[in-house]
PQR file with spaces between the fields and no chain letter, atoms N, CA, C, O and H, PARSE charges and radii, in Angstrom:
ATOM       1  N    MET     1       5.779   -0.723    7.259 -0.4000 1.5000
ATOM       2  CA   MET     1       6.543   -0.039    6.306 -0.0000 2.0000
ATOM       3  C    MET     1       6.299   -0.083    4.690  0.5500 1.7000
ATOM       4  O    MET     1       5.917   -0.947    3.901 -0.5500 1.4000
ATOM       5  N    ARG     2       6.777    1.504    4.576 -0.4000 1.5000
ATOM       6  CA   ARG     2       6.846    1.753    2.960 -0.0000 2.0000
ATOM       7  C    ARG     2       7.673    0.890    1.704  0.5500 1.7000
ATOM       8  O    ARG     2       8.508    1.654    1.219 -0.5500 1.4000
ATOM       9  H    ARG     2       7.088    2.206    5.217  0.4000 1.0000
ATOM      10  N    GLY     3       7.695   -0.192    1.162 -0.4000 1.5000
ATOM      11  CA   GLY     3       7.835   -1.032    1.026 -0.0000 2.0000
ATOM      12  C    GLY     3       7.586   -0.592   -1.078  0.5500 1.7000
ATOM      13  O    GLY     3       8.181    0.207   -1.802 -0.5500 1.4000
ATOM      14  H    GLY     3       7.017   -0.813    1.555  0.4000 1.0000
ATOM      15  N    VAL     4       6.086   -1.900   -1.449 -0.4000 1.5000
ATOM      16  CA   VAL     4       6.175   -1.197   -3.162 -0.0000 2.0000
ATOM      17  C    VAL     4       5.169   -0.345   -2.529  0.5500 1.7000
ATOM      18  O    VAL     4       4.355   -0.833   -1.744 -0.5500 1.4000
ATOM      19  H    VAL     4       5.603   -2.549   -0.861  0.4000 1.0000
ATOM      20  N    VAL     5       5.174    0.844   -2.810 -0.4000 1.5000
ATOM      21  CA   VAL     5       4.396    2.163   -2.543 -0.0000 2.0000
ATOM      22  C    VAL     5       3.763    1.873   -3.909  0.5500 1.7000
ATOM      23  O    VAL     5       4.225    1.144   -4.787 -0.5500 1.4000
ATOM      24  H    VAL     5       5.835    1.240   -3.448  0.4000 1.0000
ATOM      25  N    ARG     6       2.530    2.631   -3.932 -0.4000 1.5000
ATOM      26  CA   ARG     6       1.757    2.273   -4.801 -0.0000 2.0000
ATOM      27  C    ARG     6       0.423    2.755   -5.442  0.5500 1.7000
ATOM      28  O    ARG     6      -0.249    1.914   -6.040 -0.5500 1.4000
ATOM      29  H    ARG     6       2.155    3.223   -3.218  0.4000 1.0000
ATOM      30  N    ARG     7       0.039    3.879   -5.376 -0.4000 1.5000
ATOM      31  CA   ARG     7      -1.840    4.221   -4.884 -0.0000 2.0000
ATOM      32  C    ARG     7      -2.750    3.771   -6.046  0.5500 1.7000
ATOM      33  O    ARG     7      -2.922    4.470   -7.044 -0.5500 1.4000
ATOM      34  H    ARG     7       0.584    4.562   -4.891  0.4000 1.0000
ATOM      35  N    VAL     8      -3.433    2.331   -5.826 -0.4000 1.5000
ATOM      36  CA   VAL     8      -3.862    1.345   -6.288 -0.0000 2.0000
ATOM      37  C    VAL     8      -5.403    2.667   -5.360  0.5500 1.7000
ATOM      38  O    VAL     8      -5.808    2.889   -4.219 -0.5500 1.4000
ATOM      39  H    VAL     8      -3.293    1.762   -5.015  0.4000 1.0000
ATOM      40  N    GLY     9      -5.653    3.064   -6.514 -0.4000 1.5000
ATOM      41  CA   GLY     9      -7.132    3.376   -7.332 -0.0000 2.0000
ATOM      42  C    GLY     9      -7.791    4.379   -5.556  0.5500 1.7000
ATOM      43  O    GLY     9      -6.732    4.614   -4.974 -0.5500 1.4000
ATOM      44  H    GLY     9      -5.324    2.884   -7.441  0.4000 1.0000
ATOM      45  N    GLN    10      -8.568    4.752   -4.968 -0.4000 1.5000
ATOM      46  CA   GLN    10      -8.620    5.240   -3.919 -0.0000 2.0000
ATOM      47  C    GLN    10      -8.518    4.021   -3.036  0.5500 1.7000
ATOM      48  O    GLN    10      -9.559    3.841   -2.403 -0.5500 1.4000
ATOM      49  H    GLN    10      -9.428    4.561   -5.440  0.4000 1.0000
ATOM      50  N    TRP    11      -7.769    3.316   -2.854 -0.4000 1.5000
ATOM      51  CA   TRP    11      -7.051    3.260   -2.186 -0.0000 2.0000
ATOM      52  C    TRP    11      -5.789    3.536   -1.211  0.5500 1.7000
ATOM      53  O    TRP    11      -5.712    3.268   -0.012 -0.5500 1.4000
ATOM      54  H    TRP    11      -6.924    3.462   -3.368  0.4000 1.0000
ATOM      55  N    GLY    12      -4.890    4.101   -1.985 -0.4000 1.5000
ATOM      56  CA   GLY    12      -4.201    4.878   -1.715 -0.0000 2.0000
ATOM      57  C    GLY    12      -2.225    3.703   -1.005  0.5500 1.7000
ATOM      58  O    GLY    12      -2.555    2.517   -0.979 -0.5500 1.4000
ATOM      59  H    GLY    12      -4.953    4.319   -2.959  0.4000 1.0000
ATOM      60  N    GLU    13      -1.314    3.785   -0.744 -0.4000 1.5000
ATOM      61  CA   GLU    13       0.168    3.876   -0.658 -0.0000 2.0000
ATOM      62  C    GLU    13      -0.239    3.358    0.949  0.5500 1.7000
ATOM      63  O    GLU    13       0.681    2.678    1.404 -0.5500 1.4000
ATOM      64  H    GLU    13      -1.046    4.748   -0.765  0.4000 1.0000
ATOM      65  N    GLU    14      -1.122    3.479    1.685 -0.4000 1.5000
ATOM      66  CA   GLU    14      -0.414    3.194    2.988 -0.0000 2.0000
ATOM      67  C    GLU    14      -1.564    1.581    3.348  0.5500 1.7000
ATOM      68  O    GLU    14      -1.237    0.964    4.362 -0.5500 1.4000
ATOM      69  H    GLU    14      -1.869    4.031    1.315  0.4000 1.0000
ATOM      70  N    SER    15      -2.931    0.946    2.449 -0.4000 1.5000
ATOM      71  CA   SER    15      -2.901    0.639    2.507 -0.0000 2.0000
ATOM      72  C    SER    15      -2.874   -1.040    1.837  0.5500 1.7000
ATOM      73  O    SER    15      -3.481   -2.087    2.063 -0.5500 1.4000
ATOM      74  H    SER    15      -3.197    1.447    1.626  0.4000 1.0000
ATOM      75  N    TYR    16      -1.576   -0.484    0.711 -0.4000 1.5000
ATOM      76  CA   TYR    16      -0.911   -1.482   -0.164 -0.0000 2.0000
ATOM      77  C    TYR    16      -0.420   -1.922    0.196  0.5500 1.7000
ATOM      78  O    TYR    16      -0.301   -3.115   -0.083 -0.5500 1.4000
ATOM      79  H    TYR    16      -1.082    0.367    0.528  0.4000 1.0000
ATOM      80  N    ALA    17       0.580   -1.062    1.522 -0.4000 1.5000
ATOM      81  CA   ALA    17       1.875   -1.560    2.046 -0.0000 2.0000
ATOM      82  C    ALA    17       1.634   -2.215    3.702  0.5500 1.7000
ATOM      83  O    ALA    17       2.490   -2.584    4.506 -0.5500 1.4000
ATOM      84  H    ALA    17       0.483   -0.093    1.749  0.4000 1.0000
ATOM      85  N    VAL    18      -0.322   -2.177    3.870 -0.4000 1.5000
ATOM      86  CA   VAL    18      -0.835   -2.729    5.202 -0.0000 2.0000
ATOM      87  C    VAL    18      -0.938   -4.782    4.385  0.5500 1.7000
ATOM      88  O    VAL    18      -0.813   -5.961    4.716 -0.5500 1.4000
ATOM      89  H    VAL    18      -1.017   -1.877    3.217  0.4000 1.0000
ATOM      90  N    ARG    19      -1.253   -3.869    3.178 -0.4000 1.5000
ATOM      91  CA   ARG    19      -1.741   -5.383    2.585 -0.0000 2.0000
ATOM      92  C    ARG    19      -1.441   -6.217    2.041  0.5500 1.7000
ATOM      93  O    ARG    19      -2.075   -7.194    1.642 -0.5500 1.4000
ATOM      94  H    ARG    19      -1.354   -2.911    2.909  0.4000 1.0000
ATOM      95  N    SER    20       0.368   -5.718    1.887 -0.4000 1.5000
ATOM      96  CA   SER    20       2.073   -6.338    1.225 -0.0000 2.0000
ATOM      97  C    SER    20       2.004   -7.655    2.579  0.5500 1.7000
ATOM      98  O    SER    20       2.130   -8.877    2.489 -0.5500 1.4000
ATOM      99  H    SER    20       0.883   -4.925    2.211  0.4000 1.0000
ATOM     100  N    ASN    21       1.706   -6.607    3.990 -0.4000 1.5000
ATOM     101  CA   ASN    21       2.816   -7.052    5.365 -0.0000 2.0000
ATOM     102  C    ASN    21       1.985   -8.145    5.884  0.5500 1.7000
ATOM     103  O    ASN    21       2.483   -8.997    6.620 -0.5500 1.4000
ATOM     104  H    ASN    21       1.604   -5.615    4.063  0.4000 1.0000
ATOM     105  N    GLY    22       0.305   -8.184    5.422 -0.4000 1.5000
ATOM     106  CA   GLY    22      -0.976   -9.407    5.441 -0.0000 2.0000
ATOM     107  C    GLY    22      -1.976   -9.061    5.988  0.5500 1.7000
ATOM     108  O    GLY    22      -2.935   -9.829    6.063 -0.5500 1.4000
ATOM     109  H    GLY    22      -0.100   -7.492    4.824  0.4000 1.0000
């Protein structure tokens, strides 16, 4: 689920979404 899509440095949006989920 791409809720909070924010490019965090070199991670990206996918990583951020995964972190939000858990």
